C-alpha positions in Angstrom: 63.8 -41.3 -14.1 67.4 -41.8 -12.9 68.6 -40.3 -16.2 67.0 -37.0 -15.2 67.5 -36.9 -11.4 70.2 -38.2 -9.1 69.0 -40.5 -6.4 69.4 -37.9 -3.6 67.6 -35.3 -5.7 64.8 -37.8 -6.5 64.1 -38.6 -2.8 64.3 -34.9 -2.0 61.7 -34.3 -4.7 59.5 -37.0 -3.2 59.9 -35.3 0.2 59.1 -31.9 -1.3 55.8 -33.1 -2.9 54.6 -34.7 0.4 55.8 -31.7 2.3 53.8 -29.3 0.2 50.6 -31.3 1.0 51.5 -31.3 4.7 52.0 -27.5 4.5 48.6 -27.0 2.9 47.0 -29.2 5.5 48.5 -27.0 8.3 47.5 -23.7 6.7 44.2 -24.6 5.1 43.1 -27.6 7.1 44.4 -26.3 10.4 46.2 -29.6 11.1 48.3 -28.7 14.2 49.6 -30.7 17.1 49.4 -28.1 19.8 46.3 -26.5 18.4 44.5 -29.9 18.7 45.6 -30.2 22.3 44.5 -26.7 23.1 41.1 -27.2 21.5 40.6 -30.4 23.6 41.8 -29.0 27.0 40.5 -25.4 26.7 38.0 -25.3 23.9 36.3 -28.6 24.8 36.4 -29.7 21.1 38.1 -32.9 20.0 37.6 -32.4 16.3 41.2 -31.3 15.5 42.5 -34.1 17.7 40.3 -36.6 15.8 42.0 -35.4 12.6 45.1 -37.2 14.0 43.0 -40.4 14.2 42.1 -40.0 10.5 45.7 -39.3 9.6 47.0 -42.3 11.6 44.3 -44.6 10.4 44.8 -43.7 6.7 48.6 -43.9 7.1 48.4 -47.4 8.7 46.1 -48.8 6.1 48.1 -47.2 3.3 51.4 -48.3 4.6 50.4 -52.0 5.2 48.5 -51.9 1.9 51.8 -50.9 0.2 53.5 -53.9 1.9 50.7 -56.2 0.8 51.2 -55.1 -2.8 54.9 -55.6 -2.6 55.6 -51.9 -2.8 57.2 -51.6 0.6 59.5 -53.7 2.8 58.4 -52.9 6.3 61.6 -54.4 7.7 63.6 -51.7 5.9 61.7 -48.7 7.1 63.4 -46.3 9.6 61.5 -47.4 12.7 61.7 -51.1 12.0 65.4 -51.0 11.8 65.8 -49.6 15.3 65.4 -51.3 18.6 63.1 -49.6 20.9 64.2 -47.8 24.1 61.1 -47.3 26.3 62.9 -44.8 28.6 63.9 -42.7 25.5 60.3 -42.7 24.3 58.9 -41.5 27.6 61.6 -39.0 28.5 62.0 -37.7 24.9 58.2 -37.4 24.5 57.6 -35.5 27.7 60.5 -33.1 27.0 59.3 -32.6 23.4 55.7 -32.0 24.5 56.7 -29.6 27.3 59.0 -27.7 24.9 56.2 -27.6 22.3 53.9 -25.8 24.8 56.6 -23.3 25.7 57.4 -22.6 22.0 53.8 -22.5 21.0 54.2 -25.0 18.2 56.0 -28.2 17.2 58.6 -28.2 14.5 56.1 -29.0 11.8 53.8 -26.2 13.1 56.6 -23.7 13.3 57.5 -24.4 9.7 53.9 -23.9 8.7 53.7 -20.6 10.6 57.0 -19.5 9.0 55.5 -20.2 5.6 52.8 -17.7 6.6 55.3 -14.9 7.5 55.9 -15.5 11.2 59.5 -14.5 11.9 59.3 -15.8 15.5 58.9 -19.2 14.0 62.0 -18.7 11.9 64.0 -18.4 15.2 62.2 -21.4 16.7 63.0 -23.5 13.6 66.7 -22.5 13.7 67.0 -23.2 17.5 65.2 -26.5 17.2 67.4 -27.7 14.3 70.5 -26.7 16.1 69.5 -28.3 19.3 68.6 -31.6 17.4 72.1 -31.7 15.9 73.8 -30.8 19.2 72.0 -33.8 20.8 72.4 -36.1 17.8 76.1 -35.7 17.1 77.3 -32.7 19.0 78.3 -32.0 22.6 75.2 -33.6 24.1 75.5 -36.8 22.0 77.8 -38.5 24.6 75.3 -37.9 27.3 72.4 -39.1 25.1 74.2 -42.3 24.3 75.2 -42.9 27.9 71.6 -42.4 29.1 69.6 -43.9 26.3 72.1 -45.8 24.1 71.3 -49.2 25.5 68.2 -50.1 23.6 65.6 -52.5 24.9 65.2 -55.2 22.3 61.6 -56.4 21.6 61.1 -59.9 22.9 59.8 -61.5 19.7 58.2 -58.9 17.5 58.9 -55.3 16.5 55.5 -53.9 15.8 51.9 -54.3 17.0 50.9 -55.7 13.7 53.4 -58.6 14.1 52.2 -59.1 17.7 48.6 -59.3 16.4 49.7 -61.6 13.6 51.3 -64.0 16.1 48.2 -64.0 18.3 45.6 -64.3 15.5 47.3 -66.2 12.8 46.5 -63.4 10.3 49.3 -62.2 8.0 51.2 -59.1 9.2 49.7 -57.0 6.4 46.2 -58.0 7.1 46.7 -57.4 10.9 48.1 -54.0 10.2 45.3 -52.9 7.9 42.8 -54.3 10.5 44.3 -52.1 13.2 44.2 -49.1 10.9 40.6 -49.8 10.1 39.8 -49.9 13.8 41.5 -46.6 14.4 39.5 -45.0 11.6 36.2 -46.5 12.8 36.8 -45.3 16.4 37.6 -41.8 15.0 34.5 -41.7 12.7 32.1 -43.0 15.4 31.8 -39.4 16.4 28.9 -37.8 14.5 30.4 -34.3 14.5 33.5 -35.7 12.9 31.6 -37.5 10.2 29.8 -34.3 9.4 33.0 -32.3 9.1 34.3 -33.0 5.6 37.2 -30.5 6.0 38.6 -32.3 9.1 38.3 -35.7 7.5 39.7 -34.6 4.2 42.8 -32.9 5.5 43.4 -35.6 8.1 43.4 -38.1 5.1 45.8 -35.8 3.2 48.3 -35.9 6.0 48.0 -39.7 6.2 48.5 -40.1 2.5 51.5 -37.8 2.6 53.2 -40.1 5.0 52.4 -43.1 2.8 53.9 -41.3 -0.2 57.2 -40.9 1.7 57.4 -44.6 2.3 56.4 -45.6 -1.2 58.7 -43.1 -2.9 61.8 -43.8 -0.9 61.3 -47.6 -1.1 61.0 -47.3 -4.9 64.3 -45.4 -5.1 66.0 -47.8 -2.7 64.8 -50.8 -4.7 65.6 -49.5 -8.2 68.6 -47.3 -7.5 72.2 -48.0 -6.9 72.9 -45.9 -3.8 72.2 -47.0 -0.2 68.9 -45.1 0.1 67.1 -45.1 3.5 63.4 -45.9 3.5 61.9 -43.0 5.4 58.9 -40.7 5.7 58.2 -37.3 7.2 59.5 -36.1 10.5 60.6 -32.6 11.6 63.4 -32.7 14.1 66.8 -33.8 12.7 65.7 -32.9 9.1 65.5 -29.3 10.1 69.1 -29.5 11.2 69.9 -31.3 7.9 68.3 -28.5 6.0 70.4 -25.9 7.8 73.5 -27.9 7.2 72.7 -28.3 3.5 72.1 -24.6 3.2 75.6 -23.9 4.4 77.5 -26.8 2.8 75.5 -27.7 -0.4 78.5 -27.7 -2.6 80.0 -30.5 -0.6 76.9 -32.1 0.8 74.0 -34.2 -0.5 70.4 -33.2 -0.5 68.0 -35.5 1.4 64.4 -36.5 1.7 64.2 -34.6 5.0 65.5 -31.4 3.3 62.9 -31.7 0.6 60.2 -32.3 3.2 61.1 -29.2 5.2 61.2 -27.0 2.1 57.9 -28.6 0.9 56.1 -27.7 4.1 57.4 -24.1 3.9 56.2 -23.9 0.3 52.9 -25.5 0.9 52.3 -23.3 4.0 53.1 -20.2 1.9 50.7 -21.2 -0.8 48.0 -22.1 1.8 48.4 -18.8 3.6 48.1 -16.9 0.3 45.0 -18.9 -0.6 43.4 -18.1 2.8 44.5 -14.5 2.7 46.4 -15.0 6.0 50.0 -14.2 4.9 51.5 -11.4 6.9 54.8 -10.6 8.4 54.8 -11.0 12.2 57.5 -10.5 14.9 57.7 -10.8 18.6 57.2 -7.6 20.7 58.0 -9.2 24.1 61.6 -10.4 24.7 60.5 -12.6 27.6 58.0 -14.4 25.4 60.6 -14.9 22.7 63.1 -16.3 25.3 60.5 -18.8 26.5 59.8 -19.9 22.9 63.4 -20.3 22.1 63.9 -22.4 25.3 61.0 -24.5 24.2 62.5 -25.0 20.7 65.8 -26.2 22.3 63.8 -28.7 24.4 61.9 -29.9 21.3 65.1 -30.5 19.4 66.6 -32.5 22.2 63.4 -34.4 23.1 62.8 -35.4 19.4 66.3 -36.9 19.0 66.0 -38.9 22.3 62.5 -40.1 21.3 63.7 -40.8 17.7 61.0 -38.5 16.2 58.7 -35.6 16.8 55.0 -35.4 17.0 54.8 -36.2 13.2 57.7 -38.5 13.1 56.6 -40.7 16.0 52.9 -39.7 16.0 52.2 -40.5 12.4 55.2 -41.9 10.5 56.2 -44.4 13.2 52.5 -45.1 13.9 52.0 -45.9 10.2 54.3 -49.0 10.6 52.8 -49.7 14.1 56.1 -49.4 15.8 56.0 -50.1 19.5 57.4 -46.6 20.3 54.7 -44.6 18.4 51.6 -44.6 20.8 53.7 -44.3 23.9 55.8 -41.4 22.6 52.6 -39.7 21.3 50.9 -40.0 24.6 54.0 -38.6 26.4 54.1 -35.7 24.0 50.4 -35.0 24.8 51.1 -35.2 28.5 54.2 -33.0 28.3 52.2 -30.4 26.3 49.4 -30.5 28.9 51.9 -29.8 31.7 53.5 -27.0 29.7 50.1 -25.4 28.9 49.0 -25.6 32.5 52.2 -23.9 33.6 51.7 -21.1 31.1 48.1 -20.5 32.1 47.9 -21.4 35.8 51.5 -21.7 37.0 52.5 -24.7 39.1 50.1 -23.9 42.0 48.1 -27.0 43.0 44.5 -27.0 41.7 41.9 -25.7 44.1 
């Protein structure tokens, strides 16, 4: 394999394949962060939100299954090599969620819509990627480090699986798979969810796409010679990486994140053609576009502070049961609820 592809190209290919399935899940399976929240709050349907339970449960079981089989070192995964900052998770999650409501999509959703011909999403993607890099290593990086650079070290463990292992005496892998099984069971306890094959199937596809990222990048890191990071899908800084690579590819290296971003675009394009939904769209209202671009800027900043977006923290970090994942995801949901309420009702107190 290494005779055909360089290691960066190989991890980018792994990201591309998983990204294609994520793009298909968004366009055909309607897997969407904000859409799930809108369905719950305003459509009184939790089916699309329960898809997240399927995705998370499958991702957790698959990830700890890889570890049990010796195909993944959990300690080398992105979220296990970082100490957790509670304030960053809360602030970043709220800002990201609020920005997501203003923009009308998260980064993953904007990529999926762009793959279907929505030119508004093209601008959202560009602004989000730029904002992420401004916060990560640009003019706002100093402020970010000052405010959130002192990380809170976990007392004795770095994941919920390790905490359960300490309490129960189970191995970390068995504890992790048990937590994943509980998440799946609680999701499938709903009869409407069990009857909806499409929701279950596409939720599982998303979860397996996350697992494929961990498995593929671990394999390259274990068998290659470069210092390859063990990562899976997220859509904040990788959008900025993709923009940077597009401008400097002759002197820059392709990455898993770039492959993932391109894969979502490709998968969404194919999915929109399959559904007959592809059409060019633009924004007719400058005020609406301004609101969406402001939301995109908030998403880029919030995702960097929280060390991940709705997919990065909500599924990839959740798959290794990082402490940050459920708290960040809950804050994203809360921020989105605040933003949606502002858009629909304003900030007037409820009557």
